[in-house]
N, C-alpha and C positions, 0 to 999 in steps of 0.2 A: 364565599370562596376567597375573597381578598385576604382574609385573616389566616388562611391555611398556609402551612409551611411549604416553601419552595426550596428544594435542594439546589443551591446555586454554587458553582465553582467560580468565585469572583475574586478580584484582586484588592489588596490593600492600597492605600494612597501612595505608598512608596513606589509603586509601579510607574507612576507617571513621571518620575525623575530619572528613570532608567533609560539607557540607550544601548542598542546593540544586543540585547538579550531579552528573554521572556521568562522571568522567574515566576512561573505560574503555580504558586502554592494556593490552594483554595482556603478560604476562611469559613467560619461557621455558617450555618443556615441563617436565613434572614426571612422575615415575613414580607409578603407582598404589600401589606399595608404601609410599610416603611421604605419600600423600594420605589424606583422610578420618580424620585423627587429632585434629582439634580443631574447635571451633565456628567459628573464623575461616576454616578451609579450606572448610567448607560455604558460608559466607556469600560468600567469594571466588568460589566456583564460580557462585553465583547472578548476581553481577556479570558473570562471564565469559559466561554464557549470553546475557545481554542484549547484551554486546559482539559476540558472534557474530551475533546478529540484525541488528545494525547492518551487519556485513560483508556480509550477504545482502540488505540492503534494496534495493539497486539491481536485483538480479535479480527481486525481488518487484514492484518498480515496473514493470519490463519486462513481466512476466507479466500484470499488471493493467491496463496502459494502452496499450502501444506498438502494439498491433494495432488500435486504435480509430480513430475519425473525428477525432482530434486531430492526427494526424501525416500528413505529406505522403508519398505512396508513392514519390515521385521526388525530384529535387533541389529545394531550397528557394530563397528569394530571395537568400541569400548566395552561391550558386553552389558551396558546398562539397558534396562527395560525400555521399550517403546511405549510411552505414556499415551500416545494418540494413534494406536494401531488402526482404530476404526476410520481415522481420517486418512492416514498415509496409505492404507490398503484399499481405500474407497469402498468400505463396507458400512457406511453410515446407515442407521436405522432409526426408527421412532423411539426405540429403547436406548440407543446410543447415538444421539444426533450430532455429537462433536461440539456443538455450541448450542446454548439454550437461549430462549427469549429473544430471538433474532439478533444475537450478539450484542444486546444492550443498546443498539443504535437508536431505538425509538425514544429513549429518555433524552438523548441529545437533540433529536428532531423536535421534541416538545419544547426544549429550552429555546431553540431557534424560533419556533412558532410564537413563543411568548414574547421574544424580543421584537419580532416583526409587528405583532399586534400593538405593542406599546410604542414603538418608534413611529408608527403610522400617524399617531395623533399628538405626539409631543411637540412642544415648542421650546424645549430645553436644549435641543441640539442645534448647532449651526447647520445650515442646509448641506454644506459640503460634507460635514462629518456624518450626517444622517444618510446621505447618499452612499458614502463609502462603507458605512456599517451595513446598510441594507444590501449592498453588492456582495459583501462577505456572507451575510446570512442566507441569501437566496443561493449563492454558489455552494455553500456548505450543505444546505438542505438537499440540493441536487446531488451532491457528492455522496451523502449518506444513502439516499434512495437508489443511486446507481449500484452501490454495494448490495443493497437488499434485492434489487431486481436481478442482478447477475447471479445471486446466490439462491434465492427462493422463488424467483419468477413472479407469480401473483402475490402481492403483498398489500397490507392495509395502508391506504393513504389517509393521512390526517394533516391538515394545515391549521387546525384550531388548537390553541393552547389550553391546557388544563392544569390547575394547581395541584391536583391529586392524581396525576397521570400515571397509569401503569398499562402498558400495551397488553399484558397478559390478561387484564381485566376489562379491556376495551371490547365491548360486545359489538363488533363491527366486522363485516366480511371483507376478505381481500378483494382488491380490484384487479382486473386482468392486466397482465404485464404490458400489453400494448397501451392501455390507459396510463399506467404508471410512467411509461417512457414519454408519453406526450406531456405529462406534468413535469417530468425532469427537464425536458427541453424548454418548457415554459419558464421554469425557475432559472435556467441558464440565461434565457433572454432577459428576464427581470434583473439578473445579476449584471449582465453586460450594460443594460440601460442605466442601472444605478451607478455603476462605476464611471460611465461616460468616457471621458478622455483621460482618466486617471490610471496610468499604467505603472504607478510607483510600487516598489517593494518596500515593506516596512518590517521593523523588528527582526532584522537579519533574515528576512524571507520566511519567517515563521508565522506571519499573518497571511490569511487568504487574500489573494489579489486578483485583478482582472486577468493577468496572465494565467493564474491558476484556473480561473473560470474557462478561459479559452482552451487550455489543455484538457480540461474535463469535457468541454464541448466536442473537441476532436475525438476523444475516446468514446464518448456517448454516440456520436454519429457514425463512427467506424463500426461500433457494435450494432446499431440499428441498420446500418447499411449491409453488413454481412449476415446478420441473424434475424432481422425483422422486416426484410423486404424493401429496405430503403435504397439498395443498390448504389449505382454510381452517383446519383443525386446527393445522397447523404455523405458519400465519400468526398464530394466536392465541397460540401459545407465544412467537413473536417479539415480539408486542405486549406480552405480560406481562413479558418480559425487559427491555424498554425502560422500561416504567412502574415496574418494580422499581428501576432506577437513579434515576428521577425522585423516587420516594417516599423513598429512603434517603439521597440526597445533595441538599442544599439548593441553591436557585438562587444563594445567595451564594457557593457553592463551585463550582458547575457551571452555566454558562449561556452564551448567545451573548455574544461581545464586542460592545461598542457599534458599532465600526467593523470592516468586513471585513478591512482590511489589518492591524489590530491582532493578529489571530490569528497572523500569520506574522512579527511584529516580532522582529528579532534580539535586542533588549534586553528582551523580555518573554516569554521562553520559559516553558513550563509555565503559561500563563495559564489563566483559569477556563473557557475553552471546550474546552481539551484534556482528553481522556480517556486517551489513550495516544499517546506520541510517541517517535520515534527520535532520540536526542540526538547533536548535533555541537557542536564548540566550537573556537574559535581555539586554535592550538597543540596541537590534539588530532587532529581529522579534519575534512575538508571533506564537504559533502553528498554521499552515495553514494561516499565515498572519493575524491572528485574527479571522478567520472563526470558529475555534473550540469554542472560548469564545462566539462569537456572535450567535452561532447556537446550542450548546450542553452543555451549562452551565446555571443552573437556576439563576434567579434573586435573589439577596440577600433578597429583601423585600418579595418575594414569599416564600422562604425557612423559613423565620422567623415565618410564620404562622403554621409551622408543627413541629412534634415531632421527635427527633433523639434518637432512642433506644440505640445507642452506648454510648451517653453521658447522657442518662436519663433526657433529658430536651429539651428546644427549640433549633432549629438549630442556630448555631452561626458561621457557615462557612462564610468566607469573599469572597465567590464566588459572582460574579455579571456579568451575561451575559444574554443570551436568550436561550430558549428551542424551537427553531423553527423547529428542527429535532427531534421530540419526539421518545423516545424508548418505546418498548412494556413493559407493566406492568409485564407480565409473565416472563420476563428475570430473575428476582430475584429468582424465584422458580425453574429455570432450574439448579441451582447449589445446590449440597449437602451442608448443613450447616457446615460440617467439611472441606470442600474444601476452602483453603485459597484464591483461585482465586475469590470467591464470594465477599469478603470484599475488595479484591484488584482491582475489576473491577467495582462494582456497589455500590451505596449508596441508601438505602431504605428510604422512606418517609412515615410517619404515621400521623394520625389525632392527634391533640393536646390533646383532651379529651380521657380519659380512656374509653374503653380498648385499645386505640391506634390502630385503624384499619389501615391496609396497604392501601396506596394510590397509590404509584407508585415508580419509581426509576430513577436515573440519572447516567451518566457515572462518574466513580471515578478512572479511571486508570491513567489519567494525572492530577496531583494535583498542578503542578506549584510551585511557591514560592511567598512569600510576601517581596518585596524589603524593605530595611530599610526606615522607615518613611512613608510607603505607608499604606493605609487602605484596599485596595483590592488586591486580589491575581492576580499574573501575570502568565499566562499559556504559558511559554516559554519552554515547554518540548520538548525533541527530539521525533521524530516519527520513530519507528523502522520499517524497511522494511524487513530485514531478521535477525533472531536470532537463537541460537542453538536449542531452542525448536522446531522451524520450521524444522530444519534439522532432528531432531529425528522423528517427525511425518511424514514428507515426506519419510524418510527412512522406517518407518513402512509401509507406503502406498506402496512403491516400492516393499518391500518384500512380501506384501500380493498379489501383482500382478504377482510375479515371483515364487510363491510356497514356499517362505521363511516364517520364523516365526517372526512376529512383536512384540512378547511379551516383549522383553527387552526394546525396545524403548518406547512403551506405558507405561510401568511400571516406567521408569525413570521420565516421565512426571507426572504420578499419585503420585509417592513417594514425589516429590517436592510439589505438590498441597496439599497433606494431611499432610505433615510433620510428627510430632510425632504421629498423629492419624492413620498413614498408616499401614494397615494390609494386606499383600499380599494375605492372604487366603480369604479375603472378598472384598478387593478393587483392587487387582491386576488383570490384564487381564489373563485369561478369566473368572474371578470369580465374578465380580461386576454385580449387577442387570443391565440388558440391554445388556450385552456382548454376549448373545445368539441371538441378533437381526441381526448379520452379521457384518463382519469386516468393511464394508463401513459405516454403521451406527455408529459403535464404533469410527472410525476415525473422522467422521464428528462431532460427539458429543464432542470429545476431542478438536478438532480444534476450535469449536464454543466457548468453555469455555476458551481456552488458548489465542485466538487471537481476541476476541471481541474488536471492536474499533481500529483495526489495518489494516483495509481496505482489508480483505481477504474473508469474508464470502460468498458474491455473487459469486466470482470467484471459491471458493471451491465447492459450490453447482453445478455450471455449469460444473466444471471439472469431478465431480463424475457421472453426468448424469442429463439430463433434468427432469427425473422423481423425483429427489430430489428437484429441483427448484419448481416444481408444488406442491409437498407435503408440503413444508415448507414456501413458500412465497405466496404473493397475485397474482403472475403471473397466467394468465388464460391459461389452457391447450387447449382451443379452438383456440388459436393463438400461436402455438409452435414456429413459426419463429420470433415472437416479443420479444424473449429473447435477441436479438441484439438491439443496440441503433439506433434510426432513425437519419438521417442526417438532419440538420436544413435547412430551405428553402433558406436562404442567400447563404450558401455554395453550394447548388445545382444550384442556379442561376449563381453564379460566376464561377463555374466549370461545364460547360454543359456536359462534358464527364462523370461525375459521374451519377450513378443511385441510387435511393433510396434503402435503406436496405430492403431486401425481407420481406414481412409481415407487413410493416409499413402502418398504416391507419390514418385517420383523427381523431382528438380529439372528434369531434361530433359523429362520428361513434362508438367510444369506449364508450362514455357515453350512447348512445342509446342501445348498447349491454348490458351494465350493468343493465339497467332498464327493 
């Protein structure tokens, strides 16, 4: 087995002289026989694990958001085809599962398993470095499995590495979701223990950290508290994880940015609001490996046909992509006009002729940069996974579940959103219109506006309860079990020990039911 090829995304020696960036270009494959022979190889592997995370980031974005009430189930205002109708319409089936082979996450889990097994016995690493790296690996493994659990429910657990690993050929049955959740929690604890008192951010916050583990812990325990019987006890664990971050990392280092758009600024990556982000860079990689531009950015020629009210004239944005994942036209009106998140998240499109009727909108959160001499915009923005605003809103959620008062956290978010227009008497919780709808609705509404296009909305609705999924999305409450993702046929064939996700039906049956 040692001589078999392991596909590793590892770094060249030049990495170790770099500061403030993570230029994660993989090098060629390497044999296990020649690996694990120096401290540098272990360090390279850690960079490679983060590089592989970036490669999977688009699939995780799809899992966490595309089935939600952000996306149009049919064709959008640009007239381009909807390439993922089965996802946005919530008509996933075993023939059209949306994503195959568990979104490719198991190949990364195997790499993590490999590192853990090798680090356990090595004497090549300083103890502090070994502990830090293991804190990252246990945290990232829990992160991957949490995506799997929320998406497929019962999934295969494996913590043993294989040099010839393919999940589709792993003849192993899925473990119940409850068991997977306990293993996720155990990995989170191992990550915490390994990090110890190290709360540092490294590589411009593109490296997994103890704070990232604690954010994951809060998210995991809020899920198990709401959906798996953990109740207020789990919510208390979540609350304590979030206050742990606040008490060990100062507001000089971690806080809300003054302006909402500053969080996503191309020239201020790794800013003080970021807890963990997936790195992209000019001459390195585009956001989601180009999938953002190719699916969520309007064509330049299309934009030129419409009116931009902000500039009082024809659109002149040098965007040039495709809108194959259309967003809902009503998104724009979900925001109060005084809410700075509106202009920081969406761009409205109007007819050229007066009175300039509203046509639709498109994502405007990630704006990229125009390289010197280029005519088109490059979308090499970082993709935030966890940031301080998420900490505040999860803390508000945890408090609401434990009998506490979420007012302070909600109002910090609103004060930043409304800036100089903020009036606590009319805009602060619980005084704003809609605040009497109940704390769940309030929190879902704030998270919707705060985290749109950050891969969270579907997971948020699922965490709060299936009733919210059926209320806000196209999911059919006649098939409540179909909120999980089906397993593609090839994976089922290659791993005969697997069983199809409960409730999955054929595409033909779904279409017949619709009519």
